[in-house]
C-alpha positions, -999 to +999 in steps of 0.1 A: -411+790+011-446+790-010-438+772-044-455+785-073-461+755-094-489+752-119-499+727-143-479+743-172-447+736-151-457+702-144-461+692-182-429+709-188-408+691-162-428+661-173-416+667-214-386+675-203-379+641-182-393+617-211-375+634-239-378+600-261-412+597-256-417+630-265-392+632-297-408+599-305-444+614-306-434+640-328-416+618-353-452+598-353-470+633-358-444+646-389-443+607-402-479+606-404-488+638-417-462+638-446-474+598-456-510+611-456-504+630-485-487+606-509-516+578-518-535+597-529-509+611-553-496+575-564-534+568-574-540+596-594-511+582-616-525+548-615-559+561-627-546+584-656-524+555-668-557+532-668-581+561-686-547+569-712-553+530-721-517+511-708-516+492-676-505+506-644-474+493-632-476+465-602-447+488-582-471+516-582-497+492-567-478+479-542-463+518-533-494+525-530-508+496-507-472+502-489-475+541-482-513+532-469-500+504-443-469+528-435-489+559-430-517+539-406-485+524-383-475+559-376-512+572-368-513+540-347-479+546-332-489+584-319-518+574-305-503+545-285-474+566-274-498+600-263-515+575-241-482+563-224-474+603-222-509+610-211-505+580-182-474+600-174-486+635-172-514+620-147-492+606-128-471+637-124-502+659-119-519+638-089-483+636-074-480+671-074-518+676-061-510+651-031-476+672-023-497+703-020-523+689-002-499+681+029-484+715+028-517+735+026-518+751+059-545+736+088-571+769+078-571+761+037-572+724+045-603+728+063-622+746+039-614+720+016-649+696+005-641+663+002-662+663-032-640+693-045-611+674-038-618+641-052-634+659-084-596+677-087-578+647-079-599+622-108-621+643-132-600+672-135-567+655-142-582+626-165-593+656-188-558+672-188-547+641-195-573+640-224-560+671-240-530+651-251-545+619-256-572+633-280-573+672-277-544+691-279-517+671-301-544+654-319-556+692-331-524+703-341-517+669-361-552+676-379-542+715-386-507+701-401-524+680-420-555+705-434-523+730-446-503+704-459-529+691-482-539+727-488-503+732-507-505+700-526-541+706-540-529+742-551-503+724-578-533+700-588-564+726-587-560+765-579-595+769-581-604+748-555-578+758-531-594+793-538-626+780-526-612+763-495-595+795-485-631+812-489-643+786-468-620+786-438-626+819-425-660+812-416-647+774-404-627+794-382-656+815-367-680+785-366-651+772-345-646+799-322-681+804-312-684+765-305-657+767-282-667+796-263-701+780-255-693+746-250-661+762-225-686+781-207-708+747-204-680+727-198-672+751-164-707+749-154-709+711-156-680+708-136-690+731-106-724+707-111-708+681-108-685+694-079-720+698-058-732+666-065-696+645-057-697+665-020-731+664-013-727+622-007-702+627+018-721+653+031-751+632+033-731+597+050-717+625+074-749+634+088-771+602+081-783+602+116-793+637+118-815+639+081-831+602+096-840+622+132-851+652+114-870+634+086-847+651+060-845+627+034-869+643+009-846+676+013-814+658+008-825+644-017-842+674-036-805+688-034-788+661-050-816+658-080-810+699-085-771+697-088-775+668-109-802+685-129-780+715-133-749+697-144-777+671-173-786+711-182-754+725-189-741+687-206-773+689-229-759+725-241-725+711-245-738+681-272-763+704-291-731+722-298-715+692-309-742+673-326-744+706-346-708+713-354-706+678-374-735+682-396-724+714-407-688+704-419-705+673-438-726+696-457-697+717-463-679+687-476-708+674-500-711+708-514-677+715-521-670+681-539-703+687-560-692+720-573-658+713-581-673+682-603-696+706-621-674+735-624-648+708-638-668+696-664-678+729-674-667+736-709-663+772-704-624+779-710-617+805-688-630+780-656-615+749-668-584+765-660-590+770-626-609+737-621-601+719-652-586+685-643-581+647-653-599+619-641-566+607-616-562+643-605-605+647-601-600+610-578-568+625-559-589+662-549-619+640-536-595+621-519-580+650-506-612+667-499-623+644-476-591+643-456-595+681-456-629+679-445-624+649-421-602+662-399-622+699-396-650+673-384-629+656-354-619+695-348-653+692-327-645+667-305-608+679-296-622+713-292-643+697-267-616+677-250-596+711-251-625+731-233-627+708-208-588+705-200-590+739-197-616+738-170-599+714-153-564+734-158-579+763-146-596+749-113-564+726-104-542+756-107-563+774-083-557+745-060-523+749-066-521+787-055-535+780-021-516+790+009-490+765+023-473+762+051-446+780+056-411+769+077-388+799+086-352+791+096-353+807+130-368+779+138-348+755+125-330+743+160-361+747+176-368+715+186-326+711+197-327+733+217-363+728+236-348+697+248-314+705+256-337+732+279-359+710+290-329+683+302-314+712+320-347+723+337-358+690+347-342+683+376-345+716+389-382+716+386-388+681+397-382+694+439-401+723+430-435+712+408-456+701+437-450+734+452-453+758+424-485+737+418-503+747+445-488+781+446-498+786+411-537+774+418-535+805+442-525+824+415-489+825+406-483+849+385-447+836+370-432+869+375-406+849+403-391+835+366-390+865+346-360+858+334-366+827+320-378+823+285-408+805+284-412+774+270-449+786+255-459+820+257-492+841+240-491+873+237-523+893+231-535+863+204-566+874+183-576+844+165-611+836+147-629+812+123-645+832+095-649+864+107-660+851+143-635+858+172-625+830+193-596+838+211-599+875+220-565+892+234-553+861+251-518+864+268-503+835+289-469+820+296-459+783+306-424+778+316-405+746+313-417+720+333-449+736+341-484+715+339-513+733+335-548+728+324-568+754+298-604+759+315-629+777+301-666+773+287-674+749+255-664+770+223-641+794+244-614+784+222-589+757+244-585+733+211-581+765+192-547+775+214-537+736+209-539+739+171-519+772+173-491+754+197-488+727+171-485+754+141-512+747+122-528+777+125-513+813+127-526+842+150-546+874+132-527+891+157-502+889+185-476+861+185-476+823+196-439+814+207-424+784+217-390+792+237-390+824+220-399+814+180-430+815+162-446+782+164-459+785+132-420+784+115-412+754+134-404+726+105-420+694+101-394+674+108-387+689+139-427+690+150-422+653+162-394+657+184-409+686+201-449+681+205-470+648+223-505+653+211-533+632+223-567+638+211-601+628+222-604+598+203-578+573+191-571+576+153-564+541+141-539+543+109-532+510+086-508+491+097-495+470+130-492+478+169-461+489+166-470+513+134-497+527+152-468+540+180-443+553+156-463+564+129-438+550+106-410+571+122-375+552+116-361+575+143-380+563+170-363+527+176-376+494+194-363+505+226-385+536+226-415+519+213-414+490+244-405+524+268-440+543+258-457+510+259-446+501+295-453+538+305-487+536+296-495+500+311-498+482+278-471+465+277-486+434+291-516+435+264-497+440+236-469+414+244-505+388+248-511+396+213-508+367+189-478+384+174-473+407+203-460+443+187-465+427+152-504+424+154-518+442+124-548+462+143-581+463+141-609+482+156-618+451+183-580+443+188-583+468+220-610+484+245-619+523+244-596+531+271-569+508+258-570+529+224-567+559+244-537+548+261-523+532+229-529+573+218-504+586+247-476+560+241-478+569+202-477+609+218-450+596+240-425+575+222-405+603+208-398+613+244-413+652+234-409+680+256-441+691+253-472+671+258-504+686+245-535+673+259-573+678+245-600+661+263-583+630+265-609+616+293-641+628+277-656+600+263-643+570+290-663+555+321-646+563+356-630+532+360-613+537+329-605+572+336-586+564+366-564+540+346-557+567+318-551+592+338-523+569+363-509+562+327-507+599+316-489+608+354-463+586+345-459+594+308-463+633+322-435+631+345-412+663+346-423+672+308-439+705+305-479+699+296-505+719+278-543+701+288-581+706+285-599+689+308-640+698+317-638+669+345-620+686+377-603+650+381-580+655+355-570+687+359-534+688+361-514+717+375-523+755+372-558+763+358-556+791+330-586+803+323-597+812+285 
């Protein structure tokens, strides 16, 4: 079943799991807002006392500094807790992205460019972390701080409150204008960075072709163009960021100057709105700075939030990609295949040789039509990006059969194996294994059902044993040794310094031995079906002979579907593709 996971879901689940951390952040934010209102009021009281010719009590001075210290402590606590929370979000998002990546269909996975994936896993996730550490919550705290200050100022100087209320709509419009333009620039920058990030591995992958064709300058120009596009987008972002702060600072200075001039006016009507004591004037100036300070920081917070929104949008696009769907009707497919293989193995043993010769001459399988084929392609059509590779392909492979797919390069032979492995689904027709769709076999059952050997061995970090088992705890030590003996590698492995516990390095085995290890890996779980994709294509004649002998021992009476361009490597019946 396809999961409908989004960034907001991951964040909600993280908040739910980290409830004490979330509560601590809430308390720190609220406490810092409230305590920030106290020091100016205490300072106003001290100034009014001094201007009245009296001595200010030490308790007021101590209370003033204590309130400043408490407000600073809560601000620091908020920043620290937000940093921890942001790291929790980062961990949860990257885990969700990796889980999604491993669940993608092979078709979707093949479309993902390395640069785009790196950009999502690193850059986009980091912007979401910044959304909490220096974006959304900080913006919420600043907004609450502005509102609370306006409430306090209303009781101190109503004229100033009215002036600020007139200015707020302009600030809101100006902020929205900056926000929209910065969002567009951020999205464009991310796309440019993605293209630049993907250009590097693309260049390394094709470096020999680039050198042979003398295309170094062309590749450099492409990279420079991507970097230039990113630079231009960042320039627009920096422009709006640079404009925003000076505008806010100028407004701050204008408001303070206007209020001071009006408070010094001798007009009774003006003084009714703007008149105030010296202490209140000190408090008001302090509050004005506290209002415009957060408004100024909103510019950076807007930039952070817009960058995070762009990142969230890209992450959600990735999380919405098509996943492999596993059907319940294939739940016991591997078990039934193993059972059927056991029942048929003894009967097929005496007929395989004769059957193979007959099938090469054109045997159609009609004499076994009542049996359910192990593998069946029913009028299969499949292609890549609109290009049809398999056009109405149909064939059957019965239990115990060993067949070779033959055809020109690009005819779709490797694609047939990928369809059997369930990595792709046909665009029309059916790919069946024991009567059930191949793509619906559950992941945990595939290792028991399939043994797949590719043209070249792909080493994973680990020991020789782990190369064979692929970290599958269900494969026993006895199965590992049996697979090594079948392929003729047992003696070579046991002669290593640490035997099966030897850590693999590229120089540990020869090319032929690596291919034998690949066959041992496929055979270790005792699969019912072996899929072989040109496994001798890169080997010399002598090494090929050794590999084919090992393969003959491993294949036994299993069902085998192989691909080979060499007649010496053909197995059983030939199926033209």
